[in-house]
C-alpha positions as CSV (number, residue, x, y, z in Angstrom):
1,X,-57.5,-123.8,-149.6
2,X,-53.8,-123.5,-149.0
3,X,-51.8,-121.4,-151.5
4,X,-49.1,-123.4,-153.4
5,X,-45.7,-122.1,-152.5
6,X,-42.2,-122.7,-153.9
7,X,-38.9,-121.9,-152.3
8,X,-35.9,-120.2,-153.9
9,X,-32.4,-119.6,-152.6
10,X,-31.7,-115.8,-152.4
11,X,-28.2,-114.5,-152.7
12,X,-27.1,-110.9,-152.0
13,X,-23.8,-109.2,-152.5
14,X,-21.9,-106.0,-151.6
15,X,-24.1,-103.1,-150.5
16,X,-27.3,-105.1,-151.0
17,X,-26.2,-107.5,-148.4
18,X,-25.7,-104.6,-146.0
19,X,-29.3,-103.7,-146.5
20,X,-30.9,-107.2,-146.7
21,X,-28.7,-109.2,-144.4
22,X,-27.5,-112.8,-145.0
23,X,-28.6,-114.9,-148.0
24,X,-31.1,-117.7,-147.5
25,X,-34.5,-119.1,-148.3
26,X,-37.5,-117.2,-149.6
27,X,-41.0,-118.7,-150.0
28,X,-43.1,-117.4,-152.9
29,X,-46.4,-118.3,-154.6
30,X,-45.9,-120.7,-157.4
31,X,-45.4,-118.9,-160.7
32,X,-43.7,-115.9,-159.2
33,X,-41.3,-113.9,-161.3
34,X,-38.0,-112.1,-160.9
35,X,-40.0,-108.9,-160.4
36,X,-41.9,-110.3,-157.4
37,X,-38.6,-111.1,-155.7
38,X,-37.2,-107.6,-156.3
39,X,-40.4,-105.9,-155.2
40,X,-40.4,-108.0,-151.9
41,X,-36.8,-107.2,-151.3
42,X,-37.4,-103.5,-152.0
43,X,-40.2,-103.6,-149.5
44,X,-38.0,-105.1,-146.9
45,X,-35.1,-102.6,-147.5
46,X,-36.6,-99.3,-148.8
47,X,-33.5,-97.5,-147.6
48,X,-31.8,-98.8,-150.7
49,X,-33.5,-95.9,-152.6
50,X,-32.3,-95.4,-156.2
51,X,-30.1,-98.5,-155.9
52,X,-33.1,-100.7,-156.6
53,X,-33.4,-99.2,-160.1
54,X,-29.8,-100.0,-161.0
55,X,-29.4,-103.6,-159.9
56,X,-29.3,-106.7,-162.1
57,X,-30.7,-110.2,-161.2
58,X,-29.2,-113.6,-162.1
59,X,-31.2,-116.8,-162.0
60,X,-29.0,-119.9,-161.8
61,X,-26.0,-117.8,-162.7
62,X,-27.5,-116.2,-165.9
63,X,-28.8,-112.6,-166.1
64,X,-32.6,-112.6,-166.1
65,X,-35.4,-110.3,-167.1
66,X,-38.1,-109.2,-164.6
67,X,-40.7,-111.3,-166.4
68,X,-38.9,-114.5,-166.0
69,X,-40.9,-117.1,-164.1
70,X,-39.2,-118.9,-161.3
71,X,-39.2,-122.5,-160.3
72,X,-38.8,-124.2,-156.9
73,X,-35.2,-124.5,-156.0
74,X,-33.9,-121.7,-158.3
75,X,-30.9,-119.7,-157.1
76,X,-31.7,-116.0,-157.4
77,X,-28.9,-113.4,-157.0
78,X,-29.5,-109.7,-156.6
79,X,-26.5,-107.9,-158.0
80,X,-25.6,-104.2,-157.3
81,X,-23.6,-102.4,-159.9
82,X,-20.2,-104.0,-160.1
83,X,-17.0,-102.4,-158.9
84,X,-15.8,-100.8,-162.1
85,X,-17.8,-98.8,-164.6
86,X,-16.6,-95.8,-166.7
87,X,-13.6,-93.9,-165.3
88,X,-14.5,-90.9,-163.2
89,X,-12.6,-88.2,-161.3
90,X,-13.1,-90.6,-158.9
91,X,-12.6,-117.6,-146.7
92,X,-13.4,-119.8,-149.5
93,X,-10.6,-121.4,-151.5
94,X,-9.4,-119.9,-154.7
95,X,-11.3,-121.0,-157.7
96,X,-9.0,-121.5,-160.7
97,X,-9.3,-122.6,-164.3
98,X,-6.6,-122.4,-167.0
99,X,-6.2,-118.7,-168.1
100,X,-9.5,-117.7,-166.5
101,X,-8.9,-117.3,-162.7
102,X,-10.2,-116.0,-159.5
103,X,-7.6,-116.2,-156.8
104,X,-6.6,-114.9,-153.4
105,X,-2.9,-115.2,-154.2
106,X,-0.8,-112.4,-155.7
107,X,-0.9,-112.1,-159.5
108,X,2.4,-112.1,-161.3
109,X,1.7,-110.2,-164.5
110,X,5.2,-110.9,-165.9
111,X,4.6,-114.7,-165.6
112,X,1.1,-114.3,-167.0
113,X,2.5,-112.6,-170.2
114,X,5.2,-115.2,-170.6
115,X,2.8,-118.1,-170.3
116,X,0.7,-116.7,-173.2
117,X,3.5,-116.1,-175.7
118,X,3.6,-118.4,-178.8
119,X,5.9,-118.5,-181.8
120,X,3.2,-117.1,-184.1
121,X,2.5,-114.0,-181.9
122,X,3.8,-110.6,-182.8
123,X,2.4,-108.9,-179.7
124,X,1.2,-109.6,-176.1
125,X,-0.7,-106.7,-174.6
126,X,-1.2,-106.7,-170.8
127,X,-3.6,-104.6,-168.7
128,X,-2.4,-104.5,-165.1
129,X,-5.0,-102.9,-162.7
130,X,-3.4,-102.0,-159.4
131,X,-4.6,-100.7,-156.1
132,X,-3.8,-97.0,-155.7
133,X,-3.5,-95.1,-152.4
134,X,-6.4,-92.7,-152.9
135,X,-9.9,-92.5,-154.2
136,X,-12.2,-89.4,-154.6
137,X,-10.0,-87.3,-152.4
138,X,-9.7,-89.9,-149.6
139,X,-6.6,-91.8,-148.5
140,X,-7.0,-95.5,-149.2
141,X,-5.7,-98.1,-146.7
142,X,-6.6,-101.3,-148.6
143,X,-9.4,-102.8,-150.7
144,X,-11.5,-105.9,-150.4
145,X,-13.0,-107.7,-153.4
146,X,-15.8,-110.3,-153.3
147,X,-17.5,-112.1,-156.2
148,X,-20.4,-114.3,-157.1
149,X,-17.7,-116.7,-157.9
150,X,-19.4,-119.4,-160.1
151,X,-21.1,-116.7,-162.2
152,X,-18.1,-114.5,-162.4
153,X,-16.0,-117.3,-163.8
154,X,-18.7,-118.1,-166.3
155,X,-18.9,-114.5,-167.4
156,X,-15.1,-114.2,-167.7
157,X,-15.0,-117.3,-169.8
158,X,-17.7,-115.9,-172.1
159,X,-15.8,-112.6,-172.5
160,X,-12.6,-114.5,-173.4
161,X,-14.5,-116.5,-176.0
162,X,-16.2,-113.4,-177.4
163,X,-12.8,-111.6,-177.7
164,X,-11.3,-114.5,-179.6
165,X,-14.3,-114.6,-181.9
166,X,-14.7,-110.9,-182.5
167,X,-11.1,-109.7,-182.7
168,X,-8.2,-111.3,-184.7
169,X,-6.4,-112.5,-181.6
170,X,-5.0,-115.9,-180.8
171,X,-5.5,-116.2,-177.0
172,X,-6.7,-114.4,-173.9
173,X,-6.0,-114.7,-170.1
174,X,-8.0,-113.0,-167.3
175,X,-6.9,-113.1,-163.7
176,X,-8.8,-111.3,-160.9
177,X,-7.9,-111.1,-157.2
178,X,-10.4,-111.6,-154.4
179,X,-10.1,-110.8,-150.7
180,X,-7.9,-108.1,-149.2
181,X,-5.5,-106.2,-151.4
182,X,-2.8,-103.8,-150.3
183,X,-1.7,-100.7,-152.0
184,X,0.3,-101.4,-155.2
185,X,-1.0,-105.0,-155.6
186,X,-2.6,-106.2,-158.8
187,X,-6.4,-106.5,-158.7
188,X,-7.0,-107.6,-162.2
189,X,-4.7,-108.7,-165.1
190,X,-5.7,-109.3,-168.7
191,X,-3.3,-110.5,-171.3
192,X,-4.1,-110.8,-175.1
193,X,-1.8,-112.5,-177.6
194,X,-2.1,-111.7,-181.3
195,X,-0.1,-111.6,-184.5
196,X,-0.5,-107.8,-184.7
197,X,-0.5,-105.2,-181.9
198,X,-3.6,-103.2,-183.0
199,X,-5.9,-106.2,-182.5
200,X,-4.3,-107.0,-179.1
201,X,-4.7,-103.5,-177.9
202,X,-8.4,-103.3,-179.1
203,X,-9.3,-106.6,-177.5
204,X,-7.6,-105.9,-174.2
205,X,-9.4,-102.5,-173.9
206,X,-12.8,-104.1,-174.8
207,X,-12.2,-106.9,-172.2
208,X,-11.4,-104.7,-169.3
209,X,-14.2,-102.2,-170.1
210,X,-16.8,-105.0,-170.5
211,X,-15.5,-106.9,-167.4
212,X,-16.0,-103.8,-165.3
213,X,-19.6,-103.4,-166.4
214,X,-20.9,-107.0,-166.4
215,X,-18.8,-109.5,-164.3
216,X,-20.3,-109.8,-160.7
217,X,-17.3,-108.7,-158.7
218,X,-17.6,-105.9,-156.0
219,X,-15.0,-103.7,-154.3
220,X,-15.1,-102.4,-150.8
221,X,-12.8,-99.4,-150.1
222,X,-11.2,-99.0,-146.7
223,X,-10.1,-95.4,-146.0
224,X,-8.5,-93.8,-143.0
225,X,-11.9,-92.5,-141.9
226,X,-14.3,-95.3,-142.8
227,X,-15.2,-97.9,-145.5
228,X,-17.7,-98.0,-148.4
229,X,-18.7,-100.3,-151.2
230,X,-17.5,-98.7,-154.4
231,X,-20.5,-97.5,-156.4
232,X,-20.2,-98.6,-160.0
233,X,-22.1,-97.4,-163.0
234,X,-25.5,-99.0,-163.8
235,X,-25.5,-102.3,-165.6
236,X,-25.9,-102.1,-169.4
237,X,-29.6,-101.9,-170.2
238,X,-29.6,-105.4,-171.7
239,X,-28.5,-107.0,-168.4
240,X,-31.1,-105.3,-166.2
241,X,-34.5,-106.7,-165.3
242,X,-36.1,-103.2,-165.2
243,X,-36.2,-103.7,-161.5
244,X,-37.7,-100.2,-160.9
245,X,-41.0,-101.2,-162.7
246,X,-43.9,-101.9,-160.4
247,X,-46.1,-104.9,-161.0
248,X,-49.2,-104.3,-163.2
249,X,-52.1,-102.6,-161.5
250,X,-54.6,-105.1,-160.0
251,X,-52.0,-107.8,-159.3
252,X,-52.8,-109.5,-156.0
253,X,-49.8,-111.8,-155.8
254,X,-47.6,-111.2,-152.8
255,X,-44.5,-113.0,-151.7
256,X,-44.4,-114.8,-148.5
257,X,-41.0,-114.7,-147.0
258,X,-39.1,-116.0,-144.1
259,X,-36.1,-114.3,-142.8
260,X,-33.1,-115.6,-144.8
261,X,-31.3,-118.3,-142.9
262,X,-27.5,-118.1,-142.3
263,X,-26.0,-121.0,-144.2
264,X,-23.1,-123.0,-143.2
265,X,-19.9,-122.7,-145.2
266,X,-19.5,-125.4,-147.7
């Protein structure tokens, strides 16, 4: 009797794509879970080492647990730690929505702040993240940012909504660059408008710290002597699928995979 299979669409980003190759189709037994996908990918790319214990997984652009059951046609994205994290001594078209933007164009932070001002505001606080010329003792030539764009926009919109709900601020704008960035260019700009400065400062700090932990955007650093994907801190515990956990003993279910197909640009 033939085993019933389903097909998901697997997406990989950043350093995970270097290990696993292009995104594409994966065939699995019906009823497979997020954990089954992670374990199969871990088997195919064991050189990922400890990276596998720090990834997050999104199903149809929402963070998912390792026990989540998958359905035929689901989009499953494996997400390495994003480009930010806590401070250490260390070709598609732009996708744009009002005040929440991913773009390959230069970001004008002065114009961004001006666009947010309103008569009732007493403060506009702006965070301007710029590309510096060094990292971890190496000279930086330029940076390259990529994103899981649809999910990144969704997460950025949720952060803006949470900031307006949790802090006494009037409005928020978040702009992030993608593609190649030169030294001195703005990679991310956040502006917060409020009647009072304290609330605007608090919300702006929360926004950039949370964005750097949870929004699926990755940074590749190009140095004079090579290039690496920036290693961010692990995802917050509530966003991880506990990918390092092995399936329960006695489980006989195995994923049947075919080599991911290169997909044409849409």
